[in-house]
N, C-alpha and C positions, 0 to 999 in steps of 0.2 A: 379531575382530569379535564384537560383542555384539548380541543381539536387541533391536531398539528396543522400549521399554516406555512405556506411557502409563497414568496413573491419572486417573480421572474421578470427579467428584462433583457433585451438584446438589440443590437444594431448591426446590420449587415450591409456591405457594399459589394455589388457584383459588377464585373466588367467583362464584356465579351472581347477576347483578344483576337480571335479569328472566328470564322463562321461555325467552327465546331470545338472551340477551346474557350473555357470560361474560368476566370479567376474570381474567387470569393474570399473576402476578408471580413471577419465579424468579431464582435465582442458579446459575450454571454455572461450574465450575472444572476445570482439568486441569493435569497436570504430566507432561512426557515426558522420557525419558532415552535416551542412545545414538542420537540422531538424527544424520544426516549433516551435516557442515559441510565447507566447502572451505578449504584452506590450502596455503601454499607450505612444504613440509617441508624444503627445502634453504636454510634461512636460519639465521643464528646467533642465539643467545639474547641479548636486551638485557641491559645491565648498569646498575647504579646507581652514580653517581659518588660514591665514598666517600673516596678519597684522591687528590685532584687533584695531578698531577705538577708544576704550577706555578700561579702566581696567577691565570692565565686560566681554570683549571678543567680538565676532562677533555676530551681531543680526541675528536671524534665524527665520524660519517660512514658507518660500516658499509662497504659495498662501493663507495661513491661514490668515483670517481677524481677527486681535486681536487689542485691545487697546494698545496705546503706553506704558501704565503702566503695561500691561501684556506681553510685548515682552520679549522673553527669549534670552539669550546670551550663546554662546558656547565657550569653551576655545581654546587656540592655538592648531593647529594640528587636529582639529575635522572636519570630513566630514559633511557638512550640506547643507541645502537649504536656500539661502539668500532670504529675502522678495522680492516679485515681482510677476508679472502675468505669465501665461503660455506663451510659444512662440507665439501662436496664441490666443490672448485674446478674439477673437470673437467665439471661438470654445471651448466646454467643453472637458472633457477627452475623449480619443479615444481608442477603443480596436481594435488592428490590429495584424496580424500575420506576422512574419518575419522569414526568413530561416537562422538564425544565431545561431541556437542551436547546441549543441554537447552533446554526451552521451557516457559513457563507461560502459562495463559490464565485470565482472570477476567472474568465478564460479568454484568451485570444485564439481564434480559429482561422486558419488559412487553408484553402483547398484549391486545387487545380483539377478541372474535370474536362475530359475529351470525349465527345460523343463518337459513336462508332462510325468510322469512315475507313474504307478499304480494309475492313475486317478488324481494325484496331480500336479499342476503347480503353481508357484508364482513368483512375482518380487517385489523387494524392492528397493527404490531409496532414496538417501539423497543428498541434494544440499545445499552448503554454498555459498552465492553469495552476490555481491554488485553492485548496479547500481547507477552511478552518472550522473546527468544531470542538466540543468538550469531551467527547468520548465516542469512538466508532464501534467499540466492542460490545454492542447490545447483547450479542451471543458470542461466546468465545471464538467459534470458527470465523466470525466476521472481522476480528481484529486481533489475531494472535501475535502481531508485531507491535503491540502497544499494551499498556496496563489494562487489565480486564474491567476495572471500574475506576471511579474518580479518586483522587488522593484524599480529598476531604469534602463532604457534602456542604460544609459551612464556608468554603472558599473555592467556588467553582472556577474562579479566574486562574487558579494554579494549573488547571487542566487544559486551558485553551491552547491549542496547538494545531499542527498540520494533521489532517485526518489520515487514518491508517491506510486508506485506499487511494490517496492523492498521488498523481503522477505529474511532476513538474513539466516534463517534456514527453510528448508522444507523437510519433510519426507513423502513418500507415499509408500504404500504397497497394493498389491492385490493378491488374490489367487482364485483358482477354484479347487474343489475337487469332483470327481465323487464317491459317497458313494459306498463302496464295498458290496452291497447287491443285490441279484437277480440272474437271470440266467447268468452263465458264470463269476460271480464275486467270490470274496474270501469267502463270507458267503452266505449260502443258494443258492449255485450255481445250484442246481438241481431243483429249484422252477419253476413252470409252471402255466399257466392260470391266475386266479384271484390273487393268492398269489404273483406271479411275478409282476403283474400289480400294486400291492399295495406297495411292498417293493423295487422293482427294478426301475432303471431309475432316481434316485435322484441325484441332483447336488447341492453342497453348495458353494456359492461365497461370497467374502467379499472385502471391500475396507477400508483401514485405512489411515487417513490423520492427520498429526500434523505439524503445522507451527507456526513461530513467528508472531508478530504483524506487521502491516503496519506502516510506518513512519507517523508522523503528526507534524504540526508546530503550536505552540501557536501564536495567532494573536491579534492585536489591532483592535477593531471594527470600527475604523474611520481612516481618513487620518491624522495621527499625524506628518508624515514627511513633509507635505506641498507640495508633488509632484502634488497634484490635482487629483490623481487616486481615483475614488469613490469605487473601489473594496477594500475589506479588505486585503491589502497586507502587511501592516506594522507589524513588529514583536516587542515585548517588549525587555527590557534589563533583564539580569539575576540579581536577587536581591542579592547583596553581603552580606547582613545581614541575609539572610535566611540560616538555617541549617536544615538538615533532608532530607528525601527522597522526590524527586520531584514527582516521580510516586507512587501514593498511591494504585493503582490497584483495586479500587472499582468502580462498574458501575455508582454509583451516583456521584462520584468524582474521575476520573481516575488520575488526577494530582492535585497538590496543587498550586492554583493560587498565593499564597503568595511567591512563588519562583521567581516571576517576578515583575518588576517595570516599570513605564512609563518612556520612554526616554524623553530628552528635546525636546520640539516642534521644528520641522524642522530638526531633526536628524533621523538616522536609528538605530533601535535596534540591539543588538549584539547576539540575539538568532539565531542560524543557522537553515536554512531550513531543515526540516526532521530530527531534532536532537533527537526526542523522538519517542517511539514506543507505538502503541496501543495494544489492547488485542490480544493474540494468538488464534489459532483455533485448536480444536480437534474434529474429526468426525469419526464415524464408521458406515458404511453401510453394510448390509448383505442381502442375498437373498437365497431362495431355489427354484430350478427348478425341475419339475417332468415331464418326457416324457412318454406319452402314445402312444404306437405303434398301429396304426389303420390298416395299410397295408404296403406293400413294399414302396409305394409312399407317404402315408399320415402319419403324426405324429402330435400329439397334445401336447403342452407344457403348463403346469400350472406353474405360477410364483407367489411367495409370496416375496415381497420386502419391506425391512424396512430401512428407511433413518434416520440417527442419532439415532441409536438404544439405545444409552446410554442416550438420551435426554439431552445431555450436552449443557449448555448455552454458546453460542459463540457470543460475543458482537462485534458490529461495532466500528468504531473509535469515540473518544470523541469530544465534542464541543470544538474547539480550541480558541474561542473568550475569551480573558482574561479581557479586559477593554471595557466599553461602555460609550457613551456620546460624548464629544469632547475634544480638547486639553486644553481648559480653565476650563472645568468642567466634570470630568470623575469619574466613580466608577468601582469597580470590578463587572464583570458579574456574576449574581447569578447562571447561568447555566454553568459556566466555568468548563470544565472537565467532564460534565455529558454525559452519553451515553444513547441515546434514541432509538436505533435500534439494532437488532441482525444481525449477518453476514449470518446465515443460519436459516432454519426453525427448529421448535421443531420436536420431533419424528413423523414420518409419515409412515403409512403402506398402501401398495396398492397390489391388487391382479389382475392378468391378465391371459388371455388364448391366446396362440399363435399357429396358425395353420401353420405347415411347410409341404411343398410339393415340 
């Protein structure tokens, strides 16, 4: 085991636009080594078909148990799993963690920040980024939108792709505004007593979030490559006869499964890991605070908070399983591309009282 290592670098330029408004533009990068990745260590190494035994090509299938009449053959130059058992035939597939992972991160960050003047302050951030790694699903909940482990431990380059948590575009903004009403404020500055308690001490806050979708990887629901991995790690081939958009953008069918076809048994599909994007996210939260001054020491704050005030539907990632069954008898999954969950809740409102002293 090696100690995980990360190198980081950044360059930032700041410009004061006015006395209370600052623009910041920066680049951030990092490279990590010896990170954990998940793999099945009890699988044979793939071969390249270099000397076909007959005109049909090289027999493939790995550990798949098929009849001789159903055996598939791959053409010259194809990477494939030749028929045969696992390295340790007395042990099934194994799930283990090895410190051979790498990851890289590059991002452009732009922010605009206003210091509080006349009761108003805000900050807006935009990030354009890309994260590449070999596997993000060290534990299943951390990468359910990608294969749970690598395609083959002998060819990790097959797995290099966009990390499951990477967002290409992300914009966030927040503000806080003390409403100019009540004693000492711009409007009704001379109010006192009950009138001041009603109209004064109000604060309006808000958070706006807009981001692109997370990557996802179309998958085959069984071990078509013959590596023996019981996790759904195999990917399909792109269908050369398909025309039209792959991403349909509908919650009941986010992508068109006809865009993919089943690879030859014993081979690896050509769809890249993380090559498609799920739904984006748009969320607006807002709140109103009201401060009641009780004494020099005691203050009572009333809060009305609204989450997802637009009640915008933000969907999670789609079901990526395209095919189901086995290598000799498979069908298209009826739920391919279907989204069955949301990323955040619907509109929610809560009220609270906070005592400050």
